C-alpha positions as CSV (number, residue, x, y, z in Angstrom):
1,M,1.6,80.1,29.1
2,T,-1.1,78.4,27.2
3,R,-3.5,80.2,29.8
4,A,-2.1,83.6,29.2
5,I,-2.0,83.2,25.6
6,P,-6.0,83.9,25.1
7,R,-6.2,86.1,27.9
8,M,-3.2,88.5,26.0
9,L,-5.5,88.3,22.8
10,R,-8.5,89.4,24.4
11,L,-6.5,92.5,26.0
12,L,-5.4,93.1,22.5
13,V,-8.6,92.9,20.9
14,L,-10.0,95.2,23.8
15,G,-7.1,97.2,23.0
16,A,-7.7,97.8,19.6
17,G,-11.4,98.3,20.1
18,A,-10.8,100.9,22.5
19,V,-8.3,103.1,20.2
20,V,-11.1,103.3,17.4
21,V,-13.6,104.2,19.8
22,L,-11.4,107.2,21.5
23,F,-9.6,108.3,18.8
24,P,-12.9,110.2,17.9
25,F,-12.5,112.1,21.3
26,A,-9.1,112.5,21.2
27,F,-9.3,114.2,17.3
28,M,-12.1,116.3,18.8
29,I,-10.1,117.7,21.4
30,S,-6.8,118.2,19.9
31,T,-9.0,120.0,16.5
32,S,-10.1,122.2,19.8
33,L,-7.1,123.6,20.4
34,K,-5.9,124.1,17.2
35,P,-6.1,127.5,14.5
36,T,-8.0,127.1,11.8
37,S,-4.6,126.7,9.7
38,E,-3.6,124.0,11.5
39,V,-6.8,122.2,11.0
40,F,-6.8,121.8,7.2
41,S,-3.5,121.1,7.0
42,A,-2.2,118.2,5.1
43,G,-1.3,116.2,8.4
44,L,-2.9,114.6,11.0
45,A,-0.9,115.1,14.1
46,L,-3.1,115.2,17.2
47,V,-0.4,117.7,19.4
48,P,-1.1,121.2,17.7
49,Q,2.3,123.5,16.5
50,S,0.6,126.2,17.7
51,W,-1.8,126.5,20.5
52,A,-5.4,128.5,20.0
53,A,-7.0,126.8,23.1
54,G,-8.0,130.6,24.7
55,S,-9.7,131.7,21.5
56,N,-11.3,128.9,20.7
57,Y,-13.0,128.4,23.9
58,A,-13.9,131.7,24.3
59,K,-15.7,131.9,21.1
60,A,-17.6,128.6,22.3
61,F,-18.8,130.6,25.5
62,T,-19.4,134.0,24.3
63,R,-21.1,133.7,20.8
64,I,-24.1,131.5,22.1
65,P,-25.0,131.4,26.2
66,M,-23.2,128.3,26.8
67,G,-24.2,128.1,30.7
68,R,-27.5,128.6,29.8
69,I,-27.7,125.9,27.2
70,L,-25.9,123.8,29.5
71,L,-28.2,124.5,32.4
72,N,-31.4,123.6,30.3
73,G,-29.6,120.4,29.8
74,V,-29.5,119.3,33.2
75,M,-32.9,120.7,33.9
76,V,-34.3,118.9,31.1
77,C,-32.9,115.5,31.6
78,G,-33.3,115.4,35.5
79,A,-37.1,116.1,35.0
80,I,-37.6,113.8,32.8
81,V,-35.9,110.8,34.7
82,V,-37.4,112.1,37.7
83,F,-41.1,112.0,36.2
84,Q,-40.1,109.0,34.5
85,I,-38.9,107.2,37.2
86,V,-42.2,108.2,39.4
87,F,-44.3,107.0,36.8
88,A,-42.8,103.7,36.0
89,L,-42.4,102.3,39.1
90,P,-45.9,101.7,40.2
91,A,-46.8,100.7,36.6
92,A,-44.0,98.2,37.0
93,Y,-44.9,97.2,40.2
94,A,-48.4,96.2,39.2
95,L,-47.1,93.9,36.0
96,A,-44.9,92.3,38.2
97,K,-46.5,91.7,41.5
98,L,-50.3,92.4,41.1
99,R,-52.6,89.6,40.1
100,F,-55.3,91.0,37.7
101,R,-57.3,90.6,34.6
102,G,-55.6,91.9,31.2
103,R,-52.0,92.2,33.0
104,E,-50.0,90.2,30.2
105,A,-52.3,92.3,27.9
106,L,-51.2,94.7,29.3
107,F,-47.7,93.9,29.3
108,A,-47.3,93.1,25.5
109,L,-48.7,96.7,25.0
110,V,-45.7,97.9,27.0
111,L,-43.7,95.4,24.8
112,L,-45.6,96.8,21.5
113,G,-44.5,100.8,22.8
114,L,-41.1,99.7,22.6
115,L,-41.1,99.8,18.8
116,V,-42.8,102.6,18.6
117,P,-39.6,106.0,17.7
118,I,-40.3,109.4,18.7
119,H,-40.4,110.1,15.1
120,A,-43.4,108.2,14.1
121,I,-45.6,110.3,16.6
122,S,-44.0,113.7,16.3
123,I,-46.2,115.1,14.2
124,P,-49.3,114.7,16.3
125,L,-47.2,115.7,20.0
126,Y,-46.1,118.7,17.2
127,A,-49.7,119.3,17.0
128,A,-50.7,119.2,20.9
129,A,-47.6,120.9,21.8
130,R,-48.8,123.9,19.4
131,T,-52.7,123.8,20.7
132,L,-51.7,123.6,24.3
133,G,-48.9,126.8,23.6
134,L,-46.2,124.7,24.6
135,L,-44.1,125.1,22.1
136,N,-40.5,127.0,22.8
137,T,-40.6,126.2,26.5
138,L,-38.8,124.1,28.5
139,A,-42.1,122.2,29.0
140,V,-42.4,121.2,25.5
141,L,-39.2,118.9,26.4
142,I,-39.8,117.5,29.1
143,V,-43.7,116.2,28.7
144,P,-44.4,114.3,26.2
145,F,-41.3,111.7,27.6
146,T,-42.2,111.5,31.5
147,L,-43.6,108.0,30.4
148,S,-41.2,105.3,29.4
149,V,-42.3,102.0,28.1
150,F,-38.6,100.8,28.2
151,A,-38.2,102.0,32.1
152,I,-41.4,100.5,33.2
153,F,-40.2,96.9,30.9
154,L,-37.0,97.0,33.0
155,F,-38.3,97.8,36.4
156,R,-40.8,94.9,36.1
157,Q,-37.8,92.2,34.9
158,F,-36.2,93.4,38.3
159,I,-39.2,93.8,40.9
160,K,-40.3,90.1,39.4
161,A,-36.9,89.2,41.5
162,I,-37.6,90.4,44.5
163,P,-39.3,88.3,47.0
164,D,-43.0,87.4,47.5
165,D,-43.2,86.9,51.1
166,L,-41.2,90.3,51.6
167,I,-44.3,92.2,49.8
168,H,-47.0,90.0,51.9
169,A,-45.1,90.8,54.9
170,A,-45.3,94.4,54.2
171,R,-49.1,93.9,53.2
172,S,-49.5,92.4,56.9
173,D,-47.6,95.1,58.4
174,G,-50.3,97.4,57.5
175,L,-48.7,98.8,54.6
176,S,-50.8,99.9,51.7
177,E,-49.5,99.3,47.8
178,T,-48.4,102.7,47.5
179,A,-46.7,102.7,50.4
180,I,-44.7,98.9,49.9
181,V,-43.7,100.7,45.9
182,W,-41.9,103.8,47.8
183,R,-40.7,102.4,50.7
184,I,-40.1,98.6,50.0
185,V,-39.8,98.3,46.0
186,L,-37.9,101.6,45.2
187,P,-35.1,100.7,47.9
188,N,-34.5,97.1,46.3
189,A,-34.9,97.9,42.9
190,W,-32.6,101.5,42.9
191,P,-29.6,99.2,40.8
192,A,-32.4,99.0,38.1
193,A,-33.5,103.1,38.6
194,S,-29.7,103.8,38.8
195,A,-29.0,101.8,35.0
196,F,-32.3,103.6,33.5
197,A,-31.1,107.0,35.1
198,I,-27.9,107.1,32.9
199,F,-29.9,105.7,29.8
200,S,-32.1,108.3,29.9
201,V,-29.9,111.1,30.7
202,V,-27.4,110.5,27.7
203,A,-30.5,110.0,25.6
204,H,-32.3,113.1,26.4
205,W,-28.8,114.7,26.9
206,N,-27.9,114.4,22.9
207,D,-31.6,114.2,21.9
208,L,-31.4,116.6,18.9
209,Y,-34.6,115.3,16.9
210,W,-37.3,116.8,19.1
211,P,-35.8,120.0,20.5
212,L,-34.7,121.1,17.0
213,I,-39.2,120.8,16.0
214,A,-39.6,122.3,19.7
215,I,-37.8,125.4,19.9
216,S,-36.2,127.9,18.0
217,K,-34.6,130.4,20.4
218,T,-31.0,129.7,21.4
219,H,-31.7,130.6,25.1
220,L,-34.2,127.5,25.4
221,A,-31.9,125.1,23.2
222,T,-30.6,121.9,25.1
223,P,-26.8,121.3,24.4
224,P,-26.9,119.6,20.9
225,L,-29.3,122.2,19.5
226,G,-26.9,124.7,21.0
227,L,-24.3,122.9,19.4
228,L,-26.4,123.8,15.7
229,F,-27.2,127.4,16.7
230,F,-23.3,127.9,17.2
231,R,-22.7,126.4,14.2
232,A,-24.8,129.0,12.8
233,A,-23.9,131.9,14.9
234,E,-21.3,133.4,12.0
235,V,-18.6,130.4,12.6
236,G,-18.3,129.7,9.5
237,D,-15.2,127.3,9.1
238,D,-14.1,127.6,12.6
239,Y,-14.2,123.8,13.3
240,G,-11.3,124.6,16.2
241,A,-14.1,127.0,18.0
242,L,-17.2,124.5,17.0
243,M,-14.9,121.4,18.0
244,A,-14.4,123.5,21.1
245,A,-18.2,123.5,21.7
246,T,-18.6,120.1,21.2
247,V,-16.1,119.2,24.2
248,V,-17.5,121.6,26.5
249,I,-21.3,119.8,25.2
250,T,-19.4,116.7,25.3
251,A,-17.7,116.9,28.7
252,P,-20.9,116.7,31.3
253,L,-21.9,114.1,29.9
254,V,-19.2,112.1,30.2
255,L,-17.4,113.2,33.3
256,F,-21.3,111.8,34.5
257,F,-20.9,108.6,33.8
258,L,-17.7,107.9,34.5
259,F,-18.7,109.2,38.1
260,A,-21.9,106.6,37.6
261,Q,-20.7,103.6,35.6
262,R,-20.3,101.2,38.8
263,L,-24.3,101.8,39.8
264,F,-24.4,101.1,35.6
265,I,-23.0,97.6,35.6
266,E,-24.5,96.7,38.9
267,G,-28.0,97.8,38.0
268,M,-27.0,96.3,34.0
269,T,-26.1,93.3,35.3
270,M,-28.7,92.3,38.1
271,T,-31.4,93.0,35.8
272,G,-30.6,91.2,33.1
273,L,-29.7,88.2,35.4
274,K,-33.3,88.1,36.8
275,G,-36.5,88.0,35.3
């Protein structure tokens, strides 16, 4: 009994936290099923008295090119993740396993890079994109994020735990440093890569700041910007349709995280224990 009480208290606290976190999602789904008149009623019932799901979700897919917007999000997030891993893994390997002058100073610069938000460099990025003619293209959403200092930091912490004997054995077999990175390090660092991919996809799928600056055409919008365009497309106070569009845009991200949560937890646990 004495052991059961702390466990029950933990479960109660976790359950209360889950209710607080999940209630906005439940309210969003509930609102997407209601007509406008019921959304603004005095009560706060999650189950609709009359259903308007068909008209709300039809508006979500017809007011804006929802399919194209979701595809834009997938292409942008996928390209960013691939480029970030391709660039960050060799850099992390060099900082973790190669001996050269200035290595610690370079790593200090990586840590300083973690402190620089996109907002601080958005004006020079915008000026460069305009000069290169990249505004209103998907490239402008991808190129500024192809190098991630967070990815370098995360991979370095993981690669440091790979035994040096394994690296020396690969060199003895005649593998180049590039071959070691992709044939030895990447398979061993896959949990860290999976965890970072989830971080990256969540961050860039939800990013509104940079797309709002660089994109003004609806068919090039990413999901959050598409939701903003939807809000402006004569929706007015039709919050049922707005919440339906929000559900459509949020669902792929939730499903992606649920599918990859095991890899995420494994990657973060292994990365956190090694350093």
